[in-house]
N, C-alpha and C positions, 0 to 999 in steps of 0.2 A: 615429457621433461615437469624437471621439478618443479617445486611449488615456488622457488622464490628467482628464475627465470621470466626474465622483465617480456613482456609480450609486448605493452602500447609505451611510449616513447611520445612525450610530447613536447619539443622543442621550440624554448626561447620561455617557457613557460616554470619559471621558479616554484620549486617547492614550499607551500607557507612559513615553513622552520627554516630555511635559508634565506628566505626573504627578511626576516624578521631580525636575524642576525648580522647583513651585509654580506654574507660568504660569498653569496655570487655574483660575480656581474652578468651585464647586459647581457652577453654573446651568449657569454656557458650556460646558461640555464636552460633544464630540462628538466620532467616532472614522468620519472620511472613509473606505470603501475607492472607490479609482480603477475605470475598467473592466479597463485593466491590470492591478493586482492581483487583482480577482476574475480576470480570468481565467487568471494564475498558477493560484492554489488552483484554478479547473473543471482545469484539465489537469494539475494536480499527482492528485488523483483518477481522472481518466481524460482522454485524449489528446481526443475526441474526443465529447463530454457531449451530448445533445438540451438540445434547445431548453428544452422540461417540464423534464426534471432540474435546467440552470442554474436556474431558476425558483424551482425546491424548495430547489433553493440555497441560494438569495437571501432566502427565508423563517426557512431554518435559522440560515443564517451569524451573523445580530446576537444571536440566546438563544445560541449556542455561547459565542461573546464578550465578550459578560454574565454567560453560568455559569463561561465560565474566568477571566472576572475575580474576581469573589465566592471561586471557590477557592483562586486563587492571593493573595488577602485573608486570607483562613481559615487560608491557610500550608500545605492541604492539598498542595503543588505537593513540601511539602518531608519530608513523611512518609517513611518508610523505603518501602514496600509500596507507595506513587505509584511510587517511584525504581526500584524493581524489574518494575514494569509495564511503564515505561516502556522503560527498557533491555531488556525480552523487546522489547519491542516495535517499538524500534527494530532489532534482530535482523529482523523479522517483515517489519519494509520492504524492507528492503537487503534480503533475499531477494529479494521482489514485486520489488523494481527490477531483481537483477542478471535472473530468472525473465524480466522479460520484455523485456530489452538480449539475454540469449542468440537469442529469438522473435525477435525481427528481423534479429535479424546472420544467420540460419539461413533466415532470408525471401528477403535477397539471396543467396543460394546460385542458381548459375544450375543447370537441372534439367538440364543434360550432365553439372556436373559431379556429381553425384548419381547420375545412370546409369552417370556409369563407376564411381565408386566403389564400387555395388553389383555390377557387374562384376567388379571389381576383386579382391571379397570376400565371393564370393560361399557360403561356409561359414560368417561370419556370421550369415545371414538364413536358415539354415534354422530351417523351420519343422518341428513334429511335431502327430500329433495322441494325445490322450493315450488309448485305451477306458474304461479299470478302473483305478485305487488300490485293490491289496487292503496294509491296516491290521492283524497278528493280532492274537491276545487276549490269549494269554500269550507270553512269551517265549520264541522259537525259541531253542534249542539249536541250536550249529554243527555241521556231516555232521562225520565222524568219519575225523581226517586220512590218510590211504594212504599202506598198509603199506609 
């Protein structure tokens, strides 16, 4: 299937650009998602989604578009709480992106380089076993100073 082939059509939902210009009539509006656009959305969720999950996304995405359009029409996207939530989610998303990138880069480090690093820095990787931790109930007085 070519990348520009439509895979989703949401009838009654005008694309943002046509709604602004007044080109679309209420009855003839539709939003078309191509295979390339859908694959980009799927990759943004997870680089290798299974076909079952992609099918679920394909069923969910039109509802998500319609509800988003309705929320924007009602002005919910302009409310202060929403803006704060979007900011917080943006921080979480960029944090997740950085974590994925660091993991990808770490996966590319050759085994020999890792082994060499461990050999050169053994003190950093010492492990200890702890048998017990004692926490006194009462405050302990410091021992008397030697005379």
